[in-house]
C-alpha positions as CSV (number, residue, x, y, z in Angstrom):
1,M,-5.1,7.1,-21.7
2,T,-7.7,7.6,-19.2
3,D,-8.8,10.8,-16.8
4,F,-7.6,10.3,-14.3
5,H,-10.1,12.3,-11.5
6,R,-9.6,10.2,-8.8
7,I,-5.9,11.1,-8.0
8,R,-7.0,15.2,-8.3
9,D,-9.8,14.8,-6.3
10,L,-7.4,12.7,-3.2
11,R,-4.9,15.2,-3.8
12,E,-7.5,18.8,-3.5
13,D,-9.1,16.6,-0.3
14,N,-6.2,16.4,1.3
15,D,-5.2,19.7,0.3
16,M,-2.0,19.0,-1.9
17,T,-0.9,21.3,-4.6
18,Q,0.3,19.7,-7.6
19,T,3.6,21.0,-6.6
20,Q,4.3,19.2,-3.6
21,M,2.7,15.7,-5.3
22,G,5.4,16.3,-7.7
23,K,8.2,16.3,-5.5
24,I,7.3,13.0,-3.8
25,L,6.5,11.0,-7.1
26,I,10.5,12.8,-8.1
27,C,7.9,14.4,-11.9
28,S,7.8,17.9,-11.9
29,Q,4.5,19.8,-11.7
30,S,4.1,20.0,-15.4
31,A,4.2,16.3,-15.2
32,Y,1.5,15.3,-12.7
33,S,-0.8,17.6,-14.3
34,D,-0.3,15.6,-17.2
35,Y,-0.8,12.5,-14.9
36,E,-4.4,14.1,-13.9
37,R,-5.8,15.1,-16.6
38,G,-5.6,11.6,-18.9
39,R,-2.4,13.7,-21.2
40,A,0.9,11.1,-19.6
41,D,0.2,7.8,-19.2
42,I,1.3,6.8,-15.6
43,S,3.6,3.9,-14.9
44,A,2.4,0.8,-12.8
45,Y,5.1,2.4,-10.5
46,T,3.6,6.0,-9.7
47,L,0.5,4.1,-9.4
48,I,1.3,2.1,-6.9
49,K,3.3,5.0,-5.1
50,I,0.5,7.5,-5.5
51,A,-1.9,4.7,-4.1
52,D,0.2,3.8,-1.0
53,F,0.6,7.5,-0.6
54,Y,-3.7,8.0,0.1
55,N,-3.8,4.2,1.6
56,V,-6.6,3.3,-1.0
57,S,-6.0,1.0,-3.9
58,V,-5.8,1.0,-7.9
59,D,-8.6,-0.4,-9.1
60,Y,-10.2,2.8,-7.3
61,L,-7.2,4.7,-9.0
62,L,-8.2,3.0,-12.2
63,N,-11.7,3.2,-11.5
64,R,-12.1,-0.3,-11.4
65,T,-14.1,-0.5,-8.0
66,D,-15.8,2.1,-6.3
67,N,-13.8,1.2,-2.5
68,L,-11.6,2.9,-1.1
69,R,-9.8,1.1,1.2
70,I,-8.1,-1.9,0.5
71,I,-8.3,-3.6,3.5
72,P,-12.1,-3.4,3.8
73,Y,-12.3,-4.6,-0.1
74,F,-9.9,-8.0,-0.1
75,F,-12.1,-9.1,3.0
76,S,-15.4,-8.3,1.2
77,L,-13.7,-10.5,-1.8
78,M,-13.1,-13.3,1.2
79,R,-16.9,-13.0,2.6
80,S,-18.0,-13.4,-0.5
81,N,-16.1,-16.1,-1.8
82,A,-15.5,-17.7,1.4
83,S,-17.2,-21.7,0.3
84,R,-15.0,-21.3,-3.2
85,I,-11.6,-20.4,-0.5
86,C,-12.9,-23.5,1.9
87,L,-12.3,-26.3,-1.2
88,F,-8.8,-25.3,-2.0
89,L,-8.0,-25.6,1.8
């Protein structure tokens, strides 16, 4: 299982408690704590819900990128691949 330290960091940065996040995700505080500690797998649905709540990408939550925001990351990919994209238009 993965340690989801970023969901803990985001929660703490936004002055939220595990209980509050549990209510948002419709789970108990202990279930949410298990997510943060990597004791329980997080479903894709729950990851998307967390990402949407904090306005970050799921890739950020999964440590696949250090880019917090979805849009700047998407546009940076488009800029770096612009010549490839134009070939298909």
